[in-house]
N, C-alpha and C positions, 0 to 999 in steps of 0.2 A: 144043799150046801149052804152054810152060814154066810151071808153077804155083809154082815155088819163089820164096819171098820173098827178095829181094836184101838182104843185110845189107852196108852200106857205112860202114866206119869212116873217121875222118879220117886224114890222113897223120901230122901232128904229129911228124915226125922230130926227134929231139933233145929231145923234151918227154915227161915221165913220163906225163901225161895222154893223150898221143897213143898211147904204148906200150899203156896200159890199154885204150883204144878198140880198137886193133888186136888185142890178145890176147883180149879179150871176144868180139869178132866171130868170131875164129877158133875159140875154145872152143864157141861156139854152133853154127857150121856144121859143125865136125868131130866134136864130142862129143855135143851136146845135140839138135840137130835136122838131122842131115845129110840126111835124106830130104825135108825141107820148106824148106830154106834153102841159099843159096850166097853167097859173098862176091864182091864186084866191087872192083876196084882203083880208088880215087878218082883217082889220077894219070891213068889212061886216060880217065876222064870229063872231067876238067878240060882235057885236050889234045884232046878232041873225037874220040877214037878211034871210028870207025864201028861196028865190031864190038861193042865194049862198050856204046855208046849203044843199039844194037839189043837188048841184054840188059836194059836197064833202062826204055827208053822205053815208057810205058804199063803198066809192071809195078809190083806192090806192093814197096815198099822200106822198110827201117828204117835210119836212119842213126845212127851213133854218133860224137857229137862231144866232143872233148877240151877245147875252150875255147869262150868266148862268141862267137867269130867265126862258128861254125856253118857252116864250110866244106863239110862233107859234105852237110848238109841243103840249102844254097843251090845247090851244084853238081848234085846229083841232081835237084832240082826243075827247074833250068834245062835239064837234059838230057832232061826229059820223064818222069822217074821219079815214080811216085806215092808221096810220103812218108807212109806210115801213121803213123810215129812217129819222132820224133828223140829218141834216148836221149842224155842229157847226163852225161858222166862226172863232172862237178863236183856234180851232184845227189846221187850216191852217195858221193862223197869227203867231202862236208860232214858226213856222219854219221860220219866217222872223223877228227875234228879232232885235230891234233897229230901225226899219222903223216906220215912222210917217204917211205915207199915205196921207198927207196934211191936209184935213178937212172933216167934216161931209157932205160937199156938192161938193167937188171936190177931185178927186183922182189923184195921180201921177202914173208914170210908175210902181212903186212897187205895188201900190193899184190895178192897172189893172192886174198885174201878179197874185195877190192873187185871184181876181175875176175869172180869167181864170182857175186857179187851182180848185176853188170851183165848177165852172160850169162843168168842166171835171168830178168831183166826182158825181155831180147830174146826168149827162148824163150816166155815167156808171151804176149808180143805176136804172135809167129809163129803160135802155137796159136790166138789170138783171130782172126787173119786167115783161117787155113785152116778 
């Protein structure tokens, strides 16, 4: 049985906070916790892809949402994933008031700092689950 925690970021295409969610998830599963986590594409969950649903249904998941709509969290739950934590990008961003982070496709040093902070939160939660 696969024990890896599934990290599912929002899609948020064209939104800087969506980019941050995706980048933080990737930093976590590639650099910080590759042996304990993997990412799953939200678009496949939303469209009902059976293979992807099988990867999350009944498994521990951490979602990373870029906006208050909570699309990742809602869709993972609806597909049967066990959402152990929903990380909200805005919770970290509010500690960096006045920063612009450049654009929805490119982040500056402030954006990279926020990504690292979010990835650290995800890692801590993964360690707490395992």
